[in-house]
N, C-alpha and C positions, 0 to 999 in steps of 0.2 A: 444951921446944923446940916441941911441937905447938901450944901456945897462941900462941906468938909469930908464927905464920904464919896465924892465923885470919882476918886481914884481906886476905889475897892474893886469894881468890875475888871479893871485893867490888871490888878494884882492877881485876881483869881484866874484870868486868862493866861498870864505868864506861868502861874503854877501848873495849870493844866498842860501847857505846851512842854514845860520841862519834865513833867511826869510821863508824858507820851514818849518823848525822846529816850528817857531812861528805860522805860519798858521795852522799846524796840531794841536797844543795845543788849539788854538781858536775854532777848530771844535769840540773838546771834550765837552760833556754836562756839564754844570755847576751845581753845587749843589744849590738847591733853598734855599731861606732864610725864616724862620718862622717868625711869627708876632713879637716875642720877640727877633729876631736877631740871633737865633741859626741856624747854617748851617745844612740843611737837606741832607741826602744821595742822590747822583746823580742817575738819572734813567739809568738803564742798556739798551743797545741797541741791542746787538747781541743775538739771540735766543740760549739758553743753552740746546741743544738737541743732542742726539746721533742718527746717521743715519746708515742705512744698506748700502751694496755695491751698491744697486740699487737706493739709495738716499731717501728711505722711512724712516720716523722717527720710531725708535724702543724703545726710552726711553726718559723721561723728567727728569731723575734723577738729572741732573746737576742743573736745575732750582729749583727742590725741595730742594736740599742741600743748596741752597742759601737762599730760602724763609722760609722753615719750621722752622729753629731755632727761627725766629721772631714771630711765631704764637704760642700763649700761651693758656693753658687751664684756665678757670676761674671757681672757686668754690664759691658759696655764701651760706650763712646761714641766716635764718630769723626766729625770735622767734614769734610764734603764739599761741594764747590762744585756747584750744580745751577742750571739755567736757571729763571728766574722762571716762575710758573705762569699768568701772565695769558693768557686765550684769544686775545688779539690777536696774541701771539707765534706762534701756529700758522697765521696767515694767510700763504699762499704769497707774496703781493705784498709784505707787510711783511718777510718773511724774505729775499726777493730783494734788498731794499735794504740790510738790516742784517747778514745772514749771521751769521758768528761773533761779531759785535760785540754780539749780544743780551745784555742785562744778566743777570748771574748772582747768585745768593744763596747764603749758607752755611747748610747744614742739618746737624742731627745724626743720625747713623745709630746705632741701638742693636742690640747683639747679646747673645745669651745663651749661657752655657756652664756648665761645672762644673769643680771642681778638688778636690784632696785635700791636706789638711794632713799633712805627713810628718815635721815636726819641731816640737818644742814652742816654739821661738823664732820661729815664724811663717812658715816656708818652705812653699810650696804648689806642688804639681806640677799642670800642666794641659797641654792641647795648644797648640802654637805658633799654630795657625790660630784658636784662640779669642781670643788677645790681640794677634795681629799687627796692626800700624798703628793700635792703639787710642790715643786721646788720653787716656782716662781709664779705669781699671779699678777696679771696686767689688766687693768680696767680701762676700757675705752668709752668715753662719753660721746653723746650725739654731736656736741660742738667741736669735736676733733681732739680735745685734750686726752692725754693718757697719763696714767700714774700706776706705780707698783703699789699693790695692796698687801697688807699684813692680816693674818688671821687673828681675830679677837677671840673667837670661841666657836665650837661646833656642838651640834646635838644630833648624833646619828639616829636616835630613836624617832625623830620627826623628819630627818633628812634636811635640817636647816643649818645654816652657818652665818656668822656675822663676820664681815671683813671691814677694813677701814682704809681710806685713802686720805692723803693730805693735800687737798685742794680747796680754794675758796670759791665763793659764789656758786654754790652747788644747788641745782634744782632738786626738789624733794616731793615725794608722793605721800599725801596724807592717808592714813588707815581709815577704812570704814569697817567698824567692828560688829555691826548688826544691821538688820533691816533688809538683808538679801532675801529674795524669794525665787522659787522655781519659775522660770519663764522670763526673768529679767534679762535684758540685753547686756552682754558683756564683751570686752575686747581683750585679746591676748597680745601682748607686745614682747618681742624677744629677738633672738638672732638664730633662726633655724638654719641648720646646715652651713652656718658661717656666711650666708649670702648678705648679711647686713640686717639692720633693724627692720622688722616686719610687723604689720598689724593685721590680725585676723579677727573676724566678728562672729559671734554666736549667742547662745543663751545659757543661762544656768539650767542644766538638765536635771540635777538632783543635788540635794544637800545632805550632809552627814554620812556620806559613803564611808564604809568601814569593812573590816574583815576581808580586805583584798589581798593581804600578804605583801604589801609594798613597804610599809613602815611598821615599827613596833606599835606606835600610837597613830591612829587614823581617824580623821574626821573631815574628809575631803569634800570640796565643791566639785561636782562633775559638770563639764561643759562640752559643747560640741564646736566650740571655736577651734580652729585648726592649731594643734600643738605638735611640734616635730623636734627631733634631736637638735639641741642648740637652744631651744626655748627654755630648758631647765633653769629655774631661778629667775625667770622673767616675770612680768606683772600680769595679773588678771585685774582689769579695772571695770568700773561701771560707767555709765554714760555721763556722769558728772566729773570723771577723772580721778576718782578715789581708788586706792588699792584695796581690793576685796580678797586677793589671794596671791600666792606665789606658785607658778606653774611647776609641777614636779614630775609627772608621769603621764604616760599614755597607754591605752590598751590597743595592741596592734599585733597582727600576725605577720605583717610585711615590713615593719619598721617605720612606716609612714602613718599619717593621721588617718583614723577611721572615724573620727567624730566622737571619740570617747577619751576625754582628757581629764586630768585631776590636778586640782590646785589646793595648797594648804591654806585654810582660811586666815584672814588678817588677824583675827583674835588670837589664834594659836601663834602666828608669827610674832606678834607683839609680846605675848607672854614669854616666849622663848628668848627673844631679844633682850628683854628687860632682865630675865634671870641671868643670862650670860654676862650682861654688863654689871650686874650687881654681885654675883657670886663666881663668875668665870665658868659656870656650868649650870645645867638645869637640874635642880634637886627634886626628885619625885619620891612618892611613897610606894611601898609594896607590901603584900601580905605573905610573900614567900610561897606561892602556889603556881602550879601550871593548870591550865583549864582546857576543857573540850566542850564543844557545843552540845546542848541537850538534844538527844534524838528526837526527831519529830515524827508525828503520826503520818503514815503514808497517805491518808485521806486528805487531799488538798483542801477540802471544804472544812476540815476540823480546825478549831482555833489553834493558833500558834502557842506552844508551850513556853513559859518564861523560865528564866534561870539558866545557869551554866554549871557544868559538872567539874568537880575537882579531880584532875587527872594525876596530880603528884603534889606532895607536900615537902617543902624544904626542912630537912632535919634541923631541929633547934631554932627554926624560923618563927616569925610571929604567928602564923596560922597554926603551926605545930603546937606552940605554947598555948595558944588560945583555944585549942580543942577541935580545930577543923580536921576532918580525916578524909583520906582518899575515898572517892565515891560520893561524897556529900554534894547535894545540888544547892548552890547559893542562889537565893531568890530575891533577897533584899540586902541593901547596905544602908545603914542609917535611915531606915524606913523607905528608901528609894528603890523602886522595883528594877531588877537587873533583867535586861532583855537581850543582851549579847555579850560576847567576850570583850569586845572593844569598849563597850559601855562600862563594864566593871573595871577594866584596866585604866581607862581615862579617869574614872571617878576616884579610884584609889591613888592614882598618880598625883592628883591635886591635893591630897591630904598631906599635911606637914608631918615629917618623921617625928615620932613620939606621941602623936595624937591617937586617940582611941576610937575605933569604929565599931558599931554594932552590926554583926553579920547574922542574918536569918538564913538557916540552912534546913533542908529536908533530908533526913537520914532514915530511909525506909519509910515507916509510917509516923515517924516523929518529926516534929518541928522544934528546932532549937535556936535560941538567941545567944550568940557568943560574942564577948567583947575581945577585940583583937588590937594590940598595939602596933601601929604602922611603923616600919623601919625604912631607912633610905634605900632606894633601889640602886644597884650597881649595874652599869651598862652591860658588863660581861658577867653573867651568872654561871656558876659551875653546875651544869645540869646533872652531873654525876651524883650530886648530893641529894637529888630529888628521889622520892619513893615512887616507883612507876605504878601506874594503874594496871591491875592484873588483866591479862587478855581473857576475853569471854568467848 
């Protein structure tokens, strides 16, 4: 009887080995799925850095080798009408007789920018302002290939655009949707001033920057990695070579980098891209109101007041129908505390048109809870239809 069970330990050992291998595979990051079912590249986890004997980082070349091939240069041309340059046309007497009937000629204007290949089938993310009104868009890859791109869709509210090229064997940058922290090392890759692909290094200076007046919807990553004209649409990556943002703007009084740059987070980029691929546009909700920041106490030590003030209400819009009035202070939406204009706008934008949100407002000494039906936001709103806030 003892001999008949001598194989049992070996069977148990094999089961343990198979279970361990299966567990390890389950721990590996899975490739996300895009809106149309295409499998996206999986996020890289391990930092790709070279260190010295003392443990200090001496190079990020490994991360750059992974990410840089997926960052492209974008060249656009736009035909514009301009007056002929004959010196005679500047003569006051000549202009007095001919005025606006002076001959015009068509010229090409050239612009530079950057983009990021985010799907193996040729979809590229860039800034809307890079390709807006372009007559032709040419994409240049690091390996020397070039291709004419077509515009798939744009979202001016976030300054993002999706374009597509028809090439095979394309390098792709995976999205990193979360886990970024202030102080993390980041690299910016783009084509500043048209000098060619350039990599700069810095850290994440801040997260969730908003109310800057750059875009309608703002949730920026701030970085001190040098970003200059031409970097627009390029990649902001982590030290593992993941895409954490698309560079979009700088704060500068000179036109050059002052160490205050802004990137659109990868999470927003992916949401916008998936919406464009699914619906051809980004569908957002709105309440039909214009807002102003709640006045703060001049005492800097006093706690910051929450809520935003309704400056105008769209006639016949969802807020008007729901009972919101000019001068109301919105303090909560669906029990979520409102702490800024951008916070409220971003929250409502994510609500599906037709859904009901509960809005808590303060009106004088009253606190009211109002149910408002969200409608689809139009990019160009007719502000003349709004009821203005009276001057005080």
